[in-house]
C-alpha positions as MATLAB code, in Angstrom:
seq = 'XXXXXXXXXXXXXXXXXXXXXXXXXXXXXXXXXXXXXXXXXXXXXXXXXXXXXXXXXXXXXXXXXXXXXXXXXXXXXXXXXXXXXXXXXXXXXXXXXXXXXXXXXXXXXXXXXXXXXXXXXXXXXXXXXXXXXXXXXXXXXXXXXXXXXXXXXXXXXXXXXXXXXXXXXXXXXXXXXXXXXXXXXXXXXXXXXXXXXXXXXXXXXXXXXXXXXXXXXXXXXXXXXXXXXXXXXXXXXXXXXXXXXXXXXXXXXXXXXXXXXXXXXXXXXXXXXXXXXXXXXXXXXXXXXXXXXXXXXXXXXXXXXXXXXXXXXXXXXXXXXXXXXXXXXXXXXXXXXXXXXXXXXXXXXXXXXXXXXXXXXXXXXXXXXXXXXXXXXXXXXXXXXXXXXXXX';
ca = [
      41.210   36.984   16.756;
      38.689   37.176   13.873;
      41.063   39.678   11.902;
      43.968   37.142   12.420;
      41.920   34.197   11.384;
      40.879   35.969    8.097;
      44.334   37.202    7.329;
      46.044   33.795    7.694;
      43.308   31.862    5.952;
      43.365   34.303    3.004;
      47.129   33.918    3.032;
      46.819   30.185    2.987;
      44.224   30.107    0.186;
      46.230   32.381   -2.070;
      49.108   29.923   -1.839;
      46.905   26.986   -3.215;
      48.085   27.510   -6.871;
      51.677   26.638   -5.839;
      50.438   23.498   -4.337;
      47.982   22.641   -7.181;
      49.470   19.055   -7.651;
      49.238   17.801   -4.037;
      45.766   19.646   -3.813;
      44.489   17.744   -6.653;
      45.371   14.454   -4.959;
      42.756   15.247   -2.292;
      40.155   16.600   -4.675;
      40.445   13.571   -6.978;
      40.606   10.966   -4.132;
      37.477   12.520   -2.415;
      35.708   12.765   -5.602;
      36.168    8.952   -6.271;
      34.843    8.123   -2.823;
      31.752   10.378   -3.284;
      31.020    9.102   -6.794;
      31.124    5.491   -5.678;
      29.273    5.973   -2.457;
      26.379    7.813   -4.505;
      26.191    5.468   -7.348;
      25.814    2.392   -5.244;
      23.337    4.073   -2.972;
      21.492    5.315   -6.009;
      21.013    1.631   -6.989;
      19.597    0.955   -3.553;
      17.280    4.160   -3.866;
      16.211    3.210   -7.334;
      15.449   -0.346   -6.613;
      13.501    0.530   -3.507;
      11.583    3.218   -5.339;
      10.575    0.777   -7.979;
       9.610   -2.201   -5.917;
       8.183   -0.561   -2.853;
       6.225    1.850   -5.100;
       4.383   -1.172   -6.542;
       0.802   -1.497   -5.365;
      -2.018    0.498   -3.801;
      -3.060    0.500   -0.085;
      -6.607   -0.483   -1.043;
      -5.405   -3.668   -2.569;
      -4.486   -6.930   -0.693;
      -2.383   -9.785   -1.820;
      -3.024  -13.275   -0.489;
      -0.468  -16.165   -0.395;
      -0.319  -19.554    1.068;
       0.416  -19.401    4.878;
       4.127  -19.337    5.456;
       5.070  -18.188    1.950;
       7.396  -15.311    1.640;
       6.951  -14.826   -2.116;
       4.434  -15.820   -4.794;
       6.732  -18.343   -6.340;
       6.655  -20.305   -3.133;
       2.954  -20.009   -2.659;
       0.042  -22.395   -4.047;
      -3.536  -21.963   -3.803;
      -6.196  -24.358   -4.984;
      -9.217  -23.336   -7.024;
     -11.580  -23.776   -4.069;
      -9.435  -21.531   -1.887;
      -9.186  -18.973   -4.541;
     -12.960  -18.778   -4.923;
     -13.297  -18.477   -1.003;
     -10.576  -15.713   -1.156;
     -12.238  -13.829   -4.068;
     -15.698  -13.887   -2.527;
     -14.667  -12.825    1.091;
     -16.093   -9.721    2.938;
     -14.463   -6.553    2.024;
     -13.771   -7.198   -1.619;
     -15.035   -4.363   -3.914;
     -17.407   -5.428   -6.576;
     -18.065   -3.966  -10.080;
     -21.317   -2.769  -11.610;
     -22.334   -6.451  -12.283;
     -21.713   -7.413   -8.734;
     -18.417   -9.425   -9.590;
     -15.658   -9.209   -7.110;
     -12.641   -7.038   -8.471;
      -9.850   -9.610   -7.846;
      -7.384  -11.786   -9.844;
      -6.211  -15.232   -9.224;
      -2.762  -15.170  -10.646;
      -0.215  -17.850  -11.984;
       3.406  -16.838  -11.694;
       6.271  -18.511  -13.574;
       9.768  -17.685  -14.478;
      10.953  -17.618  -18.131;
      14.440  -17.204  -19.512;
      15.063  -14.285  -21.944;
      18.319  -13.052  -23.258;
      19.327   -9.402  -22.109;
      20.084   -6.806  -24.687;
      23.261   -5.872  -23.091;
      25.247   -9.103  -23.295;
      22.794  -11.835  -24.495;
      22.897  -13.939  -21.296;
      19.835  -15.465  -20.010;
      17.892  -13.685  -17.420;
      14.863  -14.779  -15.138;
      11.803  -12.732  -16.082;
       8.350  -13.102  -14.541;
       5.395  -14.247  -16.738;
       2.267  -13.381  -14.708;
      -1.059  -14.883  -15.763;
      -3.877  -12.576  -14.555;
      -7.455  -13.005  -14.337;
     -10.441  -11.264  -16.497;
     -10.705   -8.430  -13.818;
      -7.016   -7.344  -13.991;
      -7.810   -4.279  -15.732;
     -10.208   -2.974  -13.057;
      -7.815   -4.224  -10.335;
      -4.848   -2.360  -11.667;
      -5.839    0.750  -13.580;
      -2.316    1.878  -13.569;
      -1.361   -0.798  -16.043;
      -1.948    1.040  -19.276;
      -1.349   -0.048  -22.923;
       0.938    2.138  -24.885;
       1.179    0.188  -27.989;
      -0.701   -2.704  -29.491;
      -3.619   -4.477  -27.935;
      -4.649   -6.600  -24.925;
      -4.098  -10.308  -25.034;
      -6.909  -12.699  -25.750;
      -8.023  -15.481  -23.340;
      -7.190  -18.968  -24.445;
      -4.607  -17.755  -27.139;
      -0.932  -17.783  -26.292;
      -0.355  -14.002  -26.348;
       1.422  -11.651  -24.018;
       1.863   -8.038  -23.358;
       5.207   -6.741  -22.087;
       6.135   -4.121  -19.703;
       7.995   -0.999  -21.013;
      11.138   -1.664  -18.852;
      11.229   -5.412  -19.994;
      11.039   -4.370  -23.569;
      14.088   -2.046  -23.106;
      16.140   -4.695  -21.401;
      15.388   -8.122  -22.817;
      15.554   -9.392  -26.439;
      12.675  -10.576  -28.458;
       9.961   -8.620  -26.859;
       9.241   -6.268  -29.813;
       5.608   -5.936  -30.888;
       4.514   -8.647  -32.984;
       7.515  -10.754  -31.992;
       7.371  -14.502  -30.741;
       9.023  -15.756  -27.807;
       9.385  -19.482  -26.855;
       7.968  -20.603  -23.453;
       7.172  -24.016  -22.516;
       7.859  -25.566  -25.931;
       5.495  -23.234  -27.596;
       5.658  -19.810  -29.173;
       3.821  -16.845  -27.571;
       3.079  -13.755  -29.649;
       3.892  -10.167  -28.094;
       0.667   -8.251  -28.967;
       1.053   -5.210  -26.656;
       3.345   -3.032  -24.540;
       2.243   -1.510  -21.312;
       3.507    0.912  -18.655;
       2.716    1.001  -14.968;
       3.906    4.314  -13.510;
       7.475    2.979  -13.490;
       6.927    0.334  -10.894;
       8.083   -3.396  -10.748;
       5.135   -4.612  -12.832;
       6.862   -3.011  -15.903;
       9.640   -5.715  -15.619;
       6.978   -8.363  -16.201;
       5.140  -10.103  -19.045;
       1.370  -10.499  -18.522;
      -0.961  -13.262  -20.166;
      -4.114  -14.923  -19.446;
      -3.978  -16.963  -16.333;
      -5.856  -20.038  -17.598;
      -3.716  -20.009  -20.665;
      -0.419  -19.931  -18.566;
      -1.652  -22.734  -16.369;
      -2.544  -24.828  -19.264;
       0.928  -24.233  -20.758;
       2.682  -25.338  -17.800;
       0.228  -28.193  -16.926;
      -0.765  -26.687  -13.588;
      -4.008  -26.418  -11.949;
      -3.311  -24.065   -8.819;
      -2.595  -20.398   -8.626;
       0.186  -18.664   -6.722;
      -1.717  -15.718   -5.313;
      -4.845  -13.710   -5.271;
      -4.895   -9.865   -5.452;
      -7.995   -8.188   -4.545;
      -9.276   -4.629   -4.543;
     -11.014   -3.717   -1.401;
     -13.984   -1.320   -0.860;
     -11.588    1.055    0.765;
      -8.322    1.090    2.874;
     -10.141    0.526    6.141;
     -11.644   -2.723    4.779;
      -8.249   -4.524    4.945;
      -8.764   -5.550    8.602;
     -12.203   -6.992    7.863;
     -10.896   -8.754    4.803;
      -7.861  -10.257    6.701;
      -9.987  -11.327    9.487;
     -12.460  -13.168    7.190;
      -9.668  -15.168    5.569;
      -7.480  -15.878    8.577;
     -10.266  -17.116   10.806;
     -11.807  -19.439    8.008;
     -10.853  -23.011    8.958;
     -10.679  -24.003    5.383;
      -7.890  -21.646    4.621;
      -4.192  -21.175    5.747;
      -3.174  -17.968    4.160;
      -1.158  -14.734    4.826;
      -2.773  -11.464    3.804;
      -0.836   -8.367    3.195;
      -1.554   -4.794    1.875;
       0.123   -4.782   -1.502;
       2.523   -1.847   -0.757;
       3.709   -3.770    2.466;
       4.283   -7.027    0.450;
       6.439   -5.407   -2.224;
       8.418   -3.352    0.352;
       9.253   -6.599    2.143;
      10.339   -8.099   -1.161;
      12.839   -5.176   -1.669;
      14.137   -5.094    1.861;
      16.964   -7.616    1.785;
      18.487   -6.339   -1.521;
      18.347   -2.806   -0.401;
      19.949   -3.575    2.795;
      22.950   -5.363    1.017;
      23.269   -2.488   -1.484;
      23.437   -0.101    1.473;
      25.972   -2.292    3.129;
      28.068   -2.390    0.069;
      27.876    1.386   -0.345;
      29.087    1.903    3.202;
      31.747   -0.764    3.262;
      33.327    0.052   -0.191;
      32.780    3.856    0.429;
      34.386    3.371    3.900;
      37.447    1.653    2.687;
      37.925    4.424   -0.025;
      37.307    7.160    2.451;
      40.131    5.768    4.760;
      42.447    5.940    1.725;
      41.380    9.430    0.928;
      41.918   10.414    4.564;
      45.367    9.199    4.583;
      45.902   11.071    1.183;
      44.510   14.250    2.743;
      46.780   13.821    5.789;
      49.902   13.398    3.836;
      49.012   16.355    1.590;
      48.283   18.696    4.518;
      51.209   17.612    6.362;
      53.228   18.541    3.169;
      51.503   21.931    2.931;
      52.240   22.667    6.699;
      55.876   21.754    6.165;
      56.102   23.934    3.073;
      54.665   26.824    5.074;
      56.697   26.174    8.208;
      58.683   29.557    7.831;
      55.568   31.393    6.943;
      53.618   30.073    9.928;
      56.663   30.700   12.297;
      57.088   34.161   11.053;
      53.280   34.803   11.849;
      53.502   33.463   15.274;
      56.745   35.561   15.923;
      54.922   38.903   15.065;
      52.018   38.098   17.440;
      49.557   35.763   15.558;
      48.137   33.271   17.862;
      47.739   29.458   17.354;
      44.046   29.537   16.784;
      43.992   31.289   13.425;
      46.682   28.956   12.128;
      44.546   25.892   13.076;
      41.549   27.392   11.453;
      43.444   28.189    8.100;
      44.731   24.807    7.615;
      41.282   23.265    8.405;
      39.604   25.687    6.006;
      42.032   24.737    3.247;
      41.240   20.990    3.910;
      37.570   21.660    3.775;
      37.553   23.688    0.713;
      39.516   21.039   -1.063;
      37.158   18.442    0.213;
      34.114   20.374   -0.777;
      35.510   20.576   -4.320;
      36.144   16.934   -4.263;
      32.782   16.240   -2.949;
      30.935   18.518   -5.408;
      33.038   16.888   -8.366;
      32.103   13.250   -7.240;
      28.492   14.213   -6.894;
      28.385   15.747  -10.460;
      30.119   12.691  -11.949;
      27.382   10.587  -10.251;
      24.673   12.706  -11.490;
      26.004   12.775  -14.994;
      27.117    9.253  -15.416;
      24.547    7.256  -13.246;
      21.363    9.141  -12.539;
      18.563    7.694  -14.835;
      20.633    4.686  -15.923;
      18.418    1.593  -16.487;
      19.753   -1.696  -14.804;
      18.187   -4.900  -13.779;
      18.858   -7.168  -10.862;
      17.536  -10.307   -9.274;
      14.632   -9.510   -6.886;
      13.315  -11.569   -3.865;
      11.557  -13.998   -6.284;
      14.677  -14.697   -8.231;
      13.268  -12.852  -11.236;
      14.812   -9.634  -12.815;
      13.393   -6.364  -11.749;
      14.350   -3.586  -14.047;
      14.832   -0.067  -12.305;
      16.483    3.438  -12.830;
      19.379    4.657  -10.713;
      18.121    7.562   -8.710;
      20.641   10.109   -7.738;
      18.338   12.003   -5.419;
      19.259   15.417   -3.651;
      19.436   13.534   -0.453;
      22.186   11.322   -1.777;
      24.113   14.329   -3.131;
      24.016   16.009    0.266;
      25.092   12.702    1.875;
      28.120   12.575   -0.500;
      29.083   16.194    0.319;
      28.895   15.461    3.951;
      31.131   12.503    3.643;
      33.563   14.557    1.795;
      33.533   17.350    4.506;
      34.078   14.620    7.201;
      37.031   13.158    5.237;
      38.401   16.743    5.068;
      37.973   17.553    8.634;
      39.808   14.269    9.818;
      42.409   14.818    7.033;
      43.112   18.429    8.057;
      42.728   18.339   11.726;
      46.242   16.732   12.834;
      48.161   18.750   10.340;
      46.408   21.880   11.668;
      47.335   20.982   15.255;
      51.002   20.349   14.122;
      51.215   23.747   12.508;
      49.820   25.377   15.806;
      52.485   23.496   17.894;
      55.321   24.253   15.457;
      58.208   25.652   17.499;
      58.886   29.198   16.254;
      62.560   29.174   16.703;
      63.205   25.829   15.226;
      61.038   26.573   12.146;
      63.006   29.869   11.552;
      66.296   28.230   11.998;
      65.330   25.590    9.380;
      65.156   28.155    6.846;
];
């Protein structure tokens, strides 16, 4: 059986050049399916990696109770003071709590790609922000000064939006703000933001309250103590989350949507590719009808014939899957895009064509090849020998 299978399969593959046109239909169709599937999923993976990777487990973010994002939260100054002074917050060498009461507003900036306005987060931070988030590092310019309308911009925001070059002036709330620095933050969502002094932001926007408080805890285990201290305080109604959990939740809806679109669009294209593979393999079986009948007549069993047709379909599918994966890697991996996050502000992130996505794309290709080759393979095995030879 093995020798027969090897012989029939070898004969089938040697005939591929004579069926190059129809074979390319399978390869190109499956390549398109895999390239689209991987590229859309790469958006999901890149967005999730950027947003969910923001934050540290020894930091907690506090919002008003019932708020699902910073923009819908509001905390008074009295509440902020209680939150910052609560048990579990780490203190610096001067005994001051390492925490930041933050003002979050949305500003409009034109994109570099087409000049259309996009929502960008302007975050006002407290004086302990550098101790709170050591991953935020200046790579050009200097830090903003308190009580002065100055901002520092994230590296990703600088790349995607106009007017943020060092020394530039951008108009927020009927006044100009000067860009005095550029920062990086290990590629997380913070790099999509503009940072300024919190009190200056509140003054410019005529506000008196904050949207959130982020606190650095004494250690990861102190989170439960800190949360209990705040949620049991009768003067507060707040939600307390670890920072990574908060940002993971913020990315959840969009990643689910992107995953659905990838499967939905990829599924529709996969059905089309399957029909293309079916049609091509049926044509290949018809063209080899006499050859298959002759093999059956001289003693070859049906099993090797089925295997030969399936192997041909799988090889073509593998070629298509590999081509589609290569296209996705070359054209999409590392591309920088931006999209609206859960707070209706732009998040800049890189498409991430990971090895797992490439593997998934190849698996999809092989499934398409298996389904597209199975029925033609069974037809080849059941082909009546006498009728096939007479048709010659």
